[in-house]
Backbone as a chain_set.jsonl record, in Angstrom:
{"seq": "MTSLSGRALRLTVYIGEDDTWHHKPLYSEIVHRAHAAGLAGASAFRGIEGFGASSRIHTSRLLSLSEDLPVAVVVVDTEERVRAFLPQLDELVHEGLVTLDACEVVRYVGRAGS", "coords": {"N": [[0.826, -1.172, 0.0], [0.496, 2.22, -0.786], [2.074, 4.874, 0.901], [0.887, 7.889, 2.273], [0.836, 11.195, 3.245], [0.416, 14.521, 4.501], [1.347, 17.233, 2.351], [-0.185, 17.157, -0.829], [-1.455, 16.406, -4.147], [-4.47, 16.966, -5.798], [-6.108, 15.518, -8.407], [-8.628, 16.081, -10.667], [-10.892, 14.825, -12.95], [-13.274, 15.746, -15.163], [-15.801, 14.357, -16.923], [-18.096, 12.88, -19.331], [-20.655, 10.494, -18.608], [-21.175, 8.747, -20.693], [-18.849, 8.738, -22.178], [-16.286, 6.929, -23.761], [-13.591, 4.513, -23.898], [-12.124, 2.526, -26.097], [-14.544, 1.018, -26.262], [-15.328, 0.719, -23.596], [-16.314, 2.162, -20.425], [-14.966, 5.416, -20.025], [-14.357, 6.562, -17.531], [-13.86, 4.284, -16.015], [-11.592, 3.262, -17.261], [-9.743, 5.285, -16.652], [-9.622, 5.077, -13.823], [-8.627, 2.434, -13.585], [-6.15, 2.677, -14.891], [-4.908, 4.521, -13.195], [-4.656, 2.938, -10.95], [-2.937, 0.929, -11.952], [-0.725, 2.52, -12.339], [0.162, 2.851, -9.835], [-0.837, 4.812, -8.165], [-2.09, 6.482, -5.212], [-4.865, 6.35, -4.843], [-8.111, 6.316, -6.448], [-11.283, 7.534, -7.375], [-14.504, 7.354, -8.862], [-17.171, 9.526, -9.395], [-20.59, 9.88, -9.876], [-22.493, 12.409, -11.247], [-25.536, 14.277, -10.639], [-26.542, 16.331, -12.07], [-25.471, 18.713, -14.478], [-23.322, 20.831, -16.548], [-21.085, 21.503, -19.253], [-18.418, 22.533, -21.391], [-19.916, 22.419, -23.719], [-22.274, 23.611, -23.036], [-24.662, 22.309, -22.71], [-27.241, 21.121, -20.694], [-27.115, 18.377, -18.546], [-29.015, 16.021, -16.894], [-30.396, 14.041, -14.209], [-33.03, 14.005, -13.708], [-36.244, 12.613, -13.967], [-38.168, 13.452, -15.943], [-36.598, 14.663, -17.837], [-35.104, 12.745, -19.126], [-32.403, 12.566, -19.713], [-29.246, 11.437, -20.779], [-25.8, 10.555, -20.444], [-24.706, 11.633, -18.029], [-22.837, 13.812, -15.788], [-19.528, 12.881, -14.763], [-17.095, 12.674, -12.277], [-13.756, 11.97, -11.862], [-11.595, 11.394, -9.306], [-8.353, 11.741, -8.108], [-5.855, 11.383, -5.684], [-2.609, 12.055, -4.72], [0.994, 12.224, -4.339], [2.538, 15.196, -5.643], [4.485, 14.667, -7.586], [3.871, 12.004, -8.47], [1.239, 12.33, -9.431], [1.588, 14.241, -11.485], [3.203, 12.751, -13.188], [1.358, 11.008, -14.162], [-0.272, 12.481, -15.844], [0.321, 12.5, -18.733], [-0.975, 10.151, -19.588], [-3.632, 10.858, -19.341], [-3.797, 12.779, -21.318], [-3.83, 11.178, -23.542], [-6.249, 9.818, -23.175], [-8.476, 11.578, -22.536], [-10.539, 13.406, -24.447], [-12.623, 15.151, -24.548], [-13.771, 17.283, -22.037], [-12.809, 18.262, -18.695], [-9.86, 18.863, -16.926], [-8.464, 19.197, -13.799], [-6.121, 20.449, -11.356], [-5.404, 20.532, -7.922], [-3.872, 21.765, -5.021], [-3.637, 19.985, -1.988], [-4.084, 18.737, 1.377], [-3.258, 15.769, 2.936], [-4.801, 14.311, 5.552], [-5.481, 11.935, 6.744], [-4.875, 8.656, 5.716], [-5.694, 5.573, 5.396], [-5.904, 2.129, 4.92], [-8.067, -0.787, 4.846], [-7.604, -3.366, 7.237], [-5.826, -6.23, 6.293], [-6.416, -5.979, 3.619]], "CA": [[0.0, 0.0, 0.0], [1.205, 3.482, -0.865], [1.977, 5.741, 2.069], [0.585, 9.252, 1.84], [0.443, 12.133, 4.286], [0.91, 15.874, 4.28], [1.034, 17.916, 1.098], [-0.495, 16.266, -1.947], [-2.102, 17.039, -5.291], [-5.729, 16.333, -6.18], [-6.415, 15.555, -9.833], [-10.039, 15.808, -10.924], [-11.213, 14.74, -14.369], [-14.713, 15.859, -15.377], [-16.147, 13.797, -18.22], [-19.467, 12.415, -19.421], [-20.861, 9.082, -18.299], [-21.176, 7.982, -21.938], [-17.53, 8.763, -22.811], [-15.705, 5.588, -23.766], [-12.238, 4.223, -24.384], [-12.175, 1.171, -26.653], [-15.849, 0.416, -25.965], [-15.632, 0.592, -22.173], [-16.435, 3.506, -19.854], [-13.719, 6.156, -19.857], [-14.062, 6.711, -16.103], [-13.285, 3.019, -15.559], [-10.225, 3.185, -17.802], [-8.907, 6.201, -15.873], [-9.417, 4.48, -12.507], [-7.75, 1.265, -13.71], [-4.792, 3.141, -15.201], [-4.355, 5.111, -11.976], [-4.276, 1.797, -10.115], [-1.753, 0.32, -12.561], [0.387, 3.458, -12.18], [0.569, 2.842, -8.431], [-1.3, 5.988, -7.443], [-2.625, 6.163, -3.885], [-6.282, 6.011, -4.915], [-8.935, 7.012, -7.423], [-12.708, 7.259, -7.252], [-15.367, 7.971, -9.862], [-18.424, 9.991, -8.821], [-21.599, 10.199, -10.881], [-23.245, 13.606, -10.912], [-26.97, 14.224, -10.923], [-26.861, 17.381, -13.019], [-24.338, 19.567, -14.777], [-23.046, 21.192, -17.93], [-19.675, 21.791, -19.473], [-18.055, 23.419, -22.486], [-20.971, 22.417, -24.741], [-23.388, 24.349, -22.44], [-25.872, 21.484, -22.692], [-27.515, 20.621, -19.346], [-27.34, 16.941, -18.393], [-29.672, 15.856, -15.594], [-30.96, 12.722, -13.933], [-34.461, 14.133, -13.436], [-37.007, 11.662, -14.766], [-38.83, 14.048, -17.103], [-35.612, 15.095, -18.819], [-34.608, 11.566, -19.835], [-31.054, 12.841, -20.179], [-28.185, 10.465, -20.551], [-24.485, 11.182, -20.404], [-24.571, 12.443, -16.816], [-21.447, 14.145, -15.492], [-18.744, 11.997, -13.908], [-15.824, 13.234, -11.823], [-12.791, 10.991, -11.378], [-10.711, 12.123, -8.401], [-7.136, 11.027, -7.72], [-5.01, 12.151, -4.766], [-1.298, 11.449, -4.476], [2.039, 13.243, -4.321], [2.586, 15.98, -6.871], [5.332, 13.961, -8.555], [3.144, 10.866, -9.046], [0.088, 12.814, -10.208], [2.076, 14.864, -12.729], [3.697, 11.673, -14.053], [0.171, 10.342, -14.724], [-0.959, 13.373, -16.776], [0.392, 12.101, -20.147], [-1.996, 9.141, -19.885], [-4.896, 11.57, -19.522], [-3.744, 13.407, -22.644], [-4.215, 10.132, -24.488], [-7.606, 9.334, -22.92], [-9.537, 12.576, -22.405], [-10.642, 14.247, -25.637], [-13.6, 16.168, -24.171], [-13.912, 17.32, -20.589], [-12.019, 19.223, -17.943], [-8.901, 18.252, -16.0], [-7.963, 20.216, -12.884], [-5.188, 20.072, -10.297], [-5.513, 21.37, -6.735], [-3.062, 21.378, -3.866], [-4.44, 19.576, -0.837], [-3.336, 18.147, 2.482], [-3.794, 14.486, 3.379], [-4.839, 14.248, 7.005], [-5.53, 10.506, 7.127], [-4.958, 7.742, 4.58], [-5.531, 4.273, 6.013], [-6.71, 1.093, 4.296], [-8.619, -1.818, 5.718], [-6.663, -4.4, 7.65], [-5.924, -7.461, 5.509], [-6.79, -5.704, 2.225]], "C": [[0.876, 1.243, 0.0], [1.011, 4.272, 0.413], [1.761, 7.166, 1.591], [0.165, 10.08, 3.037], [1.029, 13.492, 3.939], [0.487, 16.437, 2.94], [0.845, 16.914, -0.034], [-1.14, 17.088, -3.057], [-3.358, 16.25, -5.618], [-5.965, 16.591, -7.659], [-7.891, 15.223, -9.984], [-10.276, 15.869, -12.427], [-12.728, 14.736, -14.496], [-15.021, 15.412, -16.801], [-17.629, 13.433, -18.224], [-19.543, 10.918, -19.161], [-20.782, 8.211, -19.558], [-19.835, 7.998, -22.669], [-16.885, 7.391, -22.678], [-14.262, 5.596, -24.235], [-12.26, 2.765, -24.811], [-13.394, 0.393, -26.151], [-16.096, 0.122, -24.491], [-15.651, 1.987, -21.57], [-15.077, 4.167, -19.606], [-13.359, 6.307, -18.386], [-13.425, 5.451, -15.543], [-11.841, 2.873, -16.033], [-9.283, 4.088, -17.004], [-8.596, 5.608, -14.499], [-8.446, 3.303, -12.596], [-6.313, 1.658, -14.064], [-4.136, 3.792, -13.994], [-3.888, 4.012, -11.026], [-2.99, 1.161, -10.639], [-0.521, 1.209, -12.402], [0.855, 3.542, -10.73], [0.146, 4.069, -7.656], [-2.024, 5.576, -6.165], [-4.096, 5.778, -3.922], [-6.978, 6.819, -5.978], [-10.376, 6.594, -7.215], [-13.445, 7.979, -8.358], [-16.703, 8.292, -9.205], [-19.375, 10.398, -9.935], [-22.399, 11.403, -10.406], [-24.723, 13.445, -11.242], [-27.394, 15.308, -11.899], [-25.613, 18.205, -13.268], [-24.276, 19.956, -16.232], [-21.574, 21.533, -18.033], [-19.496, 22.724, -20.647], [-19.132, 23.484, -23.568], [-22.189, 23.225, -24.312], [-24.707, 23.593, -22.473], [-26.041, 20.921, -21.285], [-27.783, 19.119, -19.403], [-27.918, 16.747, -16.997], [-30.239, 14.455, -15.45], [-32.459, 12.798, -13.651], [-35.262, 13.333, -14.452], [-37.601, 12.273, -16.028], [-37.851, 14.459, -18.191], [-35.117, 13.951, -19.687], [-33.215, 11.777, -20.406], [-30.14, 11.66, -19.881], [-26.888, 11.244, -20.47], [-24.349, 12.131, -19.216], [-23.105, 12.748, -16.537], [-20.816, 13.125, -14.552], [-17.459, 12.737, -13.547], [-14.96, 12.082, -11.321], [-11.765, 11.774, -10.568], [-9.56, 11.214, -7.978], [-6.361, 11.937, -6.778], [-3.718, 11.37, -4.548], [-0.276, 12.575, -4.399], [2.032, 13.983, -5.653], [3.375, 15.247, -7.956], [4.568, 12.826, -9.24], [1.96, 11.313, -9.905], [0.56, 13.417, -11.525], [2.635, 13.817, -13.701], [2.544, 10.944, -14.742], [-0.517, 11.186, -15.802], [-0.829, 12.983, -18.248], [-0.633, 11.018, -20.522], [-3.348, 9.806, -20.095], [-4.944, 12.281, -20.87], [-4.19, 12.427, -23.718], [-5.706, 9.8, -24.384], [-8.702, 10.384, -23.046], [-9.518, 13.525, -23.608], [-11.651, 15.365, -25.435], [-13.73, 16.133, -22.659], [-13.018, 18.376, -19.99], [-11.121, 18.463, -16.986], [-8.353, 19.368, -15.124], [-6.998, 19.602, -11.878], [-5.344, 21.056, -9.152], [-4.562, 20.853, -5.673], [-4.001, 20.999, -2.733], [-3.523, 19.009, 0.237], [-4.02, 16.853, 2.891], [-3.67, 14.431, 4.897], [-4.804, 12.814, 7.473], [-5.695, 9.698, 5.866], [-4.645, 6.338, 5.11], [-6.449, 3.285, 5.304], [-7.266, 0.125, 5.325], [-7.543, -2.832, 6.063], [-6.883, -5.637, 6.806], [-6.305, -7.23, 4.056], [-5.573, -5.536, 1.361]], "O": [[1.881, 1.303, 0.708], [-0.096, 4.333, 0.948], [2.377, 7.602, 0.618], [-0.757, 9.709, 3.763], [2.0, 13.601, 3.19], [-0.606, 16.149, 2.452], [1.607, 15.958, -0.178], [-1.344, 18.295, -2.925], [-3.326, 15.023, -5.708], [-6.016, 17.738, -8.103], [-8.354, 14.197, -9.484], [-9.907, 16.839, -13.089], [-13.393, 13.829, -13.995], [-14.556, 16.019, -17.766], [-18.331, 13.651, -17.237], [-18.608, 10.174, -19.459], [-20.363, 7.056, -19.484], [-19.696, 7.328, -23.692], [-16.932, 6.77, -21.616], [-13.785, 6.538, -24.868], [-12.399, 1.871, -23.976], [-13.279, -0.738, -25.679], [-16.995, -0.654, -24.168], [-15.065, 2.908, -22.139], [-14.165, 3.555, -19.05], [-12.189, 6.193, -18.021], [-12.543, 5.531, -14.687], [-10.977, 2.413, -15.286], [-8.152, 3.7, -16.712], [-7.448, 5.63, -14.057], [-7.541, 3.186, -11.771], [-5.365, 1.036, -13.585], [-2.933, 3.635, -13.787], [-2.85, 4.141, -10.376], [-2.066, 0.887, -9.872], [0.602, 0.708, -12.339], [1.834, 4.225, -10.43], [0.704, 4.349, -6.595], [-2.512, 4.451, -6.055], [-4.537, 4.959, -3.115], [-6.502, 7.884, -6.371], [-10.657, 5.435, -6.912], [-13.067, 9.082, -8.752], [-17.298, 7.442, -8.542], [-19.012, 11.165, -10.827], [-22.92, 11.41, -9.291], [-25.106, 12.579, -12.029], [-28.47, 15.228, -12.492], [-24.788, 18.376, -12.37], [-25.063, 19.483, -17.052], [-20.908, 21.814, -17.036], [-20.323, 23.606, -20.879], [-19.25, 24.494, -24.261], [-23.057, 23.502, -25.139], [-25.765, 24.191, -22.281], [-25.118, 20.318, -20.737], [-28.584, 18.654, -20.213], [-27.367, 17.257, -16.022], [-30.524, 13.776, -16.437], [-33.091, 11.776, -13.384], [-34.985, 13.375, -15.651], [-37.538, 11.655, -17.09], [-38.24, 14.59, -19.352], [-34.753, 14.155, -20.846], [-32.881, 11.232, -21.458], [-30.266, 10.989, -18.857], [-26.9, 12.474, -20.431], [-23.933, 13.28, -19.369], [-22.223, 12.023, -16.998], [-21.476, 12.579, -13.667], [-16.819, 13.348, -14.403], [-15.381, 11.312, -10.458], [-11.141, 12.704, -11.077], [-9.765, 10.078, -7.551], [-6.224, 13.132, -7.042], [-3.739, 10.18, -4.235], [-0.643, 13.75, -4.395], [1.574, 13.454, -6.666], [2.963, 15.22, -9.116], [4.617, 12.702, -10.464], [1.708, 10.75, -10.97], [-0.014, 13.13, -12.575], [2.541, 13.994, -14.916], [2.737, 10.33, -15.791], [-1.279, 10.643, -16.601], [-1.81, 13.125, -18.977], [-1.103, 10.983, -21.659], [-4.129, 9.366, -20.938], [-6.002, 12.375, -21.491], [-4.848, 12.807, -24.686], [-6.353, 9.53, -25.397], [-9.759, 10.101, -23.612], [-8.605, 14.336, -23.764], [-11.553, 16.413, -26.073], [-13.793, 15.056, -22.067], [-12.53, 19.269, -20.683], [-11.563, 17.531, -16.314], [-7.838, 20.366, -15.629], [-7.048, 18.407, -11.588], [-5.41, 22.266, -9.369], [-4.46, 19.646, -5.453], [-5.043, 21.627, -2.547], [-2.326, 18.828, 0.015], [-5.22, 16.838, 3.163], [-2.571, 14.497, 5.449], [-4.173, 12.5, 8.483], [-6.549, 10.003, 5.033], [-3.481, 5.964, 5.253], [-7.632, 3.564, 5.107], [-6.969, 0.215, 6.516], [-6.667, -3.115, 5.246], [-8.025, -6.056, 6.619], [-6.5, -8.197, 3.32], [-5.696, -5.299, 0.159]]}, "num_chains": 1, "name": "protein.A"}
């Protein structure tokens, strides 16, 4: 397990739920590549409503019947490891938003036996 405490960098990738990479969800590909790269962790969060550069509102409200809801993939690790991962995102993310924020890790503990 990767050790992580103190100053870190948070990478957030905002994409659409319907975005794909070789016929599988793009958010899944990003999470799996972050894992393969040895990053401390990654999570994908499905949004209930949002819009991006296209200015088209995507919502989960029943009457809208919208698909392609927003998804945020969040990765936190050291600045060095996160920046080393960015070239993979250049390959994967063709539409969306990628942001970096400084953060502080207060606690990073896995389950015993995992």
